[in-house]
Structure formats: C-alpha cells, structure tokens
C-alpha positions as CSV (number, residue, x, y, z in Angstrom):
1,M,20.7,-22.7,-17.9
2,A,17.6,-21.9,-15.8
3,R,16.2,-18.4,-16.1
4,H,16.2,-16.1,-13.1
5,R,12.5,-16.3,-12.2
6,T,12.5,-13.5,-9.6
7,I,14.2,-11.1,-11.9
8,E,11.7,-11.7,-14.6
9,E,8.8,-11.4,-12.3
10,D,10.1,-8.1,-11.0
11,T,10.7,-7.0,-14.6
12,I,7.2,-7.9,-15.6
13,L,5.6,-6.2,-12.6
14,D,7.8,-3.1,-13.0
15,S,6.8,-2.9,-16.6
16,A,3.2,-3.4,-15.8
17,E,3.3,-0.5,-13.3
18,R,5.1,1.7,-15.9
19,V,2.3,0.9,-18.5
20,I,-0.4,1.8,-15.9
21,I,1.3,5.1,-15.1
22,E,1.8,6.0,-18.7
23,N,-1.4,4.7,-20.2
24,G,-3.9,4.5,-17.3
25,A,-5.7,1.4,-16.1
26,A,-8.4,1.7,-18.8
27,N,-5.7,1.3,-21.5
28,F,-3.7,-1.3,-19.8
29,T,-2.9,-4.3,-22.0
30,L,-0.8,-7.4,-21.8
31,D,0.7,-6.5,-25.2
32,A,1.9,-3.1,-23.8
33,V,3.4,-4.8,-20.7
34,A,5.2,-7.4,-22.9
35,A,6.6,-4.6,-25.1
36,C,7.7,-2.6,-22.2
37,A,9.4,-5.6,-20.6
38,G,11.0,-6.6,-23.9
39,I,9.5,-10.1,-23.7
40,S,6.7,-11.9,-25.6
41,K,3.0,-11.6,-24.6
42,G,3.1,-15.4,-24.2
43,S,5.6,-15.0,-21.4
44,V,3.3,-12.6,-19.6
45,V,0.3,-14.8,-20.1
46,R,2.2,-17.9,-19.0
47,D,3.3,-16.2,-15.8
48,Y,0.2,-14.2,-14.9
49,G,-2.7,-15.5,-17.0
50,T,-4.9,-12.5,-17.4
51,K,-4.8,-8.8,-17.1
52,Q,-6.7,-8.9,-13.8
53,D,-4.2,-11.5,-12.5
54,L,-1.3,-9.3,-13.3
55,I,-3.0,-6.3,-11.6
56,R,-3.6,-8.4,-8.5
57,A,0.1,-9.4,-8.6
58,I,1.1,-5.7,-8.7
59,V,-1.2,-4.8,-5.8
60,R,-0.1,-7.9,-3.8
61,R,3.6,-7.0,-4.3
62,R,3.0,-3.4,-3.2
63,F,1.1,-4.5,-0.1
64,N,3.8,-7.1,0.7
65,E,6.5,-4.4,0.3
66,Y,4.6,-2.0,2.6
67,Q,4.0,-4.8,5.2
68,A,7.7,-5.6,5.3
69,M,8.6,-1.9,5.7
70,L,6.0,-1.6,8.5
71,D,7.2,-4.7,10.3
72,D,10.8,-3.5,10.1
73,A,9.8,0.0,11.4
74,E,7.8,-1.6,14.2
75,R,10.7,-3.8,15.4
76,A,12.8,-0.6,15.6
77,Q,10.4,1.1,18.0
78,P,11.2,1.4,21.7
79,A,7.6,0.7,22.6
80,Q,5.9,-2.6,22.0
81,G,2.4,-3.7,20.9
82,P,-0.1,-1.4,19.2
83,Q,1.8,1.8,20.1
84,A,4.8,0.4,18.3
85,R,2.7,-0.5,15.3
86,I,1.1,3.0,15.2
87,A,4.6,4.6,15.6
88,A,5.7,2.5,12.6
89,H,2.7,3.8,10.6
90,V,3.5,7.4,11.5
91,E,7.2,6.8,10.6
92,L,6.2,5.5,7.1
93,A,3.6,8.2,6.7
94,C,6.4,10.8,7.1
95,L,8.2,9.4,4.0
96,P,7.3,11.2,0.8
97,L,5.1,9.3,-1.6
98,P,6.7,9.4,-5.0
99,E,4.4,10.9,-7.7
100,E,4.7,7.7,-9.8
101,Q,3.5,5.6,-6.9
102,R,0.6,7.9,-6.3
103,V,-0.4,7.8,-10.0
104,A,0.0,4.0,-10.2
105,A,-2.1,3.4,-7.0
106,S,-4.8,5.8,-8.2
107,Q,-5.0,4.0,-11.5
108,L,-5.0,0.6,-9.9
109,C,-8.0,1.6,-7.8
110,Y,-9.9,1.9,-11.1
111,S,-9.6,-1.9,-11.3
112,L,-11.2,-2.5,-7.9
113,A,-14.8,-2.1,-8.9
114,N,-15.6,-5.6,-10.0
115,D,-12.7,-7.7,-8.7
116,K,-13.4,-9.6,-5.4
117,Q,-10.0,-11.2,-5.4
118,L,-8.4,-7.7,-5.6
119,T,-10.5,-6.3,-2.8
120,D,-9.7,-9.4,-0.7
121,I,-6.0,-8.5,-0.9
122,I,-6.8,-5.0,0.4
123,T,-9.2,-6.3,3.0
124,A,-6.6,-8.7,4.4
125,H,-4.1,-5.9,4.8
126,Y,-6.5,-3.7,6.7
127,Q,-7.8,-6.5,8.8
128,R,-4.2,-7.3,9.9
129,E,-3.6,-3.6,10.8
130,I,-6.9,-3.2,12.7
131,D,-6.3,-6.4,14.6
132,A,-2.7,-5.2,15.5
133,V,-4.0,-2.1,17.2
134,S,-7.4,-3.0,18.6
135,A,-6.7,-6.0,20.9
136,P,-8.5,-6.1,24.3
137,G,-7.0,-3.7,26.8
138,V,-5.4,-1.5,24.2
139,N,-5.9,2.3,24.3
140,S,-8.7,3.2,22.0
141,G,-6.6,6.0,20.6
142,A,-4.5,3.4,18.7
143,L,-7.4,2.5,16.4
144,L,-8.4,6.1,16.0
145,A,-4.8,6.9,15.1
146,L,-4.7,4.2,12.5
147,L,-7.9,5.4,10.9
148,A,-6.6,9.0,10.9
149,L,-3.4,7.9,9.2
150,E,-5.2,5.9,6.6
151,G,-7.5,8.9,5.9
152,I,-4.5,11.2,5.3
153,K,-2.8,8.7,3.1
154,S,-6.0,8.2,1.1
155,I,-6.6,11.9,0.6
156,E,-3.0,12.3,-0.6
157,L,-3.0,9.2,-2.7
158,F,-5.9,10.4,-4.7
159,G,-4.5,13.9,-5.0
160,S,-7.5,15.4,-3.3
161,H,-5.3,17.5,-1.0
162,K,-1.6,18.1,-0.2
163,W,-0.8,19.5,3.2
164,P,2.2,21.8,3.5
165,D,5.1,19.9,5.0
166,A,5.0,21.7,8.4
167,E,1.2,21.2,8.7
168,R,1.5,17.6,7.8
169,E,4.3,17.1,10.4
170,R,2.1,18.7,13.0
171,L,-0.9,16.4,12.1
172,L,1.3,13.3,12.2
173,A,2.7,14.3,15.6
174,R,-0.8,14.8,16.9
175,I,-1.8,11.4,15.5
176,A,1.2,9.8,17.3
177,K,0.0,11.3,20.6
178,L,-3.5,10.1,19.9
179,A,-2.2,6.5,19.6
180,N,-1.1,6.6,23.2
181,S,-4.3,8.0,24.6
182,D,-7.5,6.4,25.8
183,V,-10.1,8.3,24.1
184,G,-13.6,7.7,25.5
185,G,-12.4,4.8,27.6
186,G,-12.5,2.0,25.0
187,A,-12.8,1.1,21.3
C-alpha cells in the first residue's frame, strides 16, 4: 500500500517547526526532527536532503499558506484591485499571531544570513505583493499602506513591541484609509 505522502510531509514540517520552537535554529538537527516525527533520519534526508532544504520547505509552506489566506480574503472584499489586496492584508493583520508562530518565524530568520535560496522565497513573496498594489494609476497610498503593515508585522514578529489591542486596531484602521488615498500624487 502506498504511503500518504502529504501527511508525512506535513508531519515532518510540523515536527521541524516544533524542534525549532523548542531548541532554536542554532540547535536544529535532522536527528531531532526525525525523533519528533517518529520516523528515521533517513526518511527526513530522503525527503528534504539537508537541514537548509528542510528550513526552506518550512518557510515556503508558511508563505504559501499566507498567500492562500490573502488571496481568499482579497476575493471576499467588496473593492477590487490594490484596495482589495490592502484590505485583505489589514484583515489578516487583525488576526492574532500565535506565540509559537512568532517564535518559529523569529528563529527561522536566524537561518537567512547565508542562504540565497531562502531569501529568494521571501523576495518573491514581497515582489508579488508590491506588484499587486503599485500598478500604474493606483493610489500611492496603497503601497505606503503595504509598507506600514509589513512594518507593524515585523516589529511584532520579532517581539520588539506589542501594541495594546485598541491602539493596534486604530493603527490598522488608519492604514486601511491610507490605502485609499493618493498621498503626494504618485508612487
């Protein structure tokens, strides 16, 4: 009987994230991932090759999940175009970031320093979002709103600051308004 490939991939990636959260990226090993997943190290190596390949797979999966949520939220918006994309970003920014996700993301950033393939995954994500909100004829506020949202998310992701809920909601509402404005007459 054929094994269920998707389930095993999710199990390995979930286990890898758990190991990163518990041990940090500096102490991340394929042996620890295999033990956490209840499989052999050989299975992890066969599926992902190296530790860096596994880290890239984790990052790629998280970005793909976020893109799918963003696309769904955009389709549900009454507006279209860049304003709908920014409204989708604001909607997702309103969702609480689980502490485990924040810790995992922060630890994974440790792996960015010397990994061009990993930075390419992140670059592609941001290029897609910048392109989506900065087409010719689009209000310049849309790009500024995206940059403001990414700034808030980064500050919170690294645990540098946590805004009180009411203040955070006010900031997000102001960013949503910014997305519909034409600040300075162009991007």
